C-alpha positions, 0 to 999 in steps of 0.5 A: 416578209423579209427577216428583220436585220440583226441589231448593229452590235450583233451585225458587227460581231458577225462581220468580225467573226467572218473568216478572211478569204483564202486564195490557193495558188499554182505555179506556171507548171501547174504545181500547187504552191499552197494558200496565199497566206502560206506562200507569202509567209514562206517568201518573207521567212526565206532568204533575203537581200538588202533587207528585202525578200530574195523575191525582189532580187530575182524579179529584177535579175530577170528583167535585167536580161530583157531588151528595152523595147515594146516587145521586150517589156510585153513578152513579144506582144508589143503589137497590143500597145495600140489597143491597150492605149485605146482602152486606157483612154476610154476607161480614164474618160469614164472614171475621170471625165470631168477633170479631163474636160476641165483640162481641155477647157483650160481651167485645170492642169493635170499631173500623172504618175506612171508606176512600173513605167518600163521604157515609158510605153504607157506614158508615150502612147497614152498618159502624155496626151492627157496630162500636163506633167507625167512622172515615171517610176521604174526599178529596172535601170536600163528601162528607165534609162531608155524612157528618159532617153525617149521622153525627157525634154532634151530627147523628146520631140517638142509638143505643141500642147506643152505636156512634158515628162518631169521626173524619172525615178529609178526606184522599186514600187516597194520603196517609192514615196510619192510627193504629197498631193502631187498627182491627179492620177496614179497609173499602175500597169502590169507591175503589182504582181511583183509586190508581196501582199504586205508591200502592196498594201503599204505602197497603196497607202503611200499612193494615197498621200500622193493624190490631190483632192479628187484624185484616183489610182488606176490599176491595170493587171492580168487576172487569173480565173481563181486564186493566183498563179506564180511565174517562176521566171520573173518572180511575180503573181497573177492574182484573180479578180476576187484576190484584187478586190480583197486587197482593195476593199478588205486590206486597204478599205479603198473604194473600187469606183469601177472595174472593166475588162480590156477588150480585143487582146489575144485570146491566149493571154490572161484576162486583163482588168482595169480598176479605178480605186480611191481611198475613202477619205479622198475628196471628190 
């Protein structure tokens, strides 16, 4: 017979006594940078700019030097955009299919937010085809300027489906406050590596207020095999799958509805994983 379950009080005590996970990191040259706790403590206690860790300023300074093209924002891998959009579409159908079908039948309008939008690559190749309205959020000024040039109603080709990009927010994610209950889907791709863990949690908590009932947040990010890897050029972290799950489930208390690896990307790249998450208080 299996051993009896501990009394609820004892089980709660054991759970609260459990040590939180510790993730060890290296930089892009293979040098140890300690644990994630020590690393973020050092970032927070170090030099600051405009009240924020210098970490953020260094990241923006890097991207300010990058050309506003698909190859620029993807580090020379602009050719993956087609496969990226295909897998994005398949994943969205899996986790949000009922709502998409309701939109196709004309019984529902859908609004999305593209966070870390860059030049609007994800919006133009994917989101605008499935949502009536899309807002874009991007801190790098010449990126969001290019996105607005390409996708704003005055500059974009008119669409027969009536879909349109509405707002172009030139804001960093750590300072973005979504309009309450505006979005059915908040799509966040290849950008949360720039957020400290503390700002990651705060940002996702604010995203929760921006969701409509039944809405979801989708995150698509690189995964390292374990711990984390620091990119010393663009001031970002690549987190492991376990690290992300810790942030979503332990730090935020969110439900991870589904996660899936991206297929058919170049073998030399990090694995890329999509996560569909939602606050546990969000209605379904």
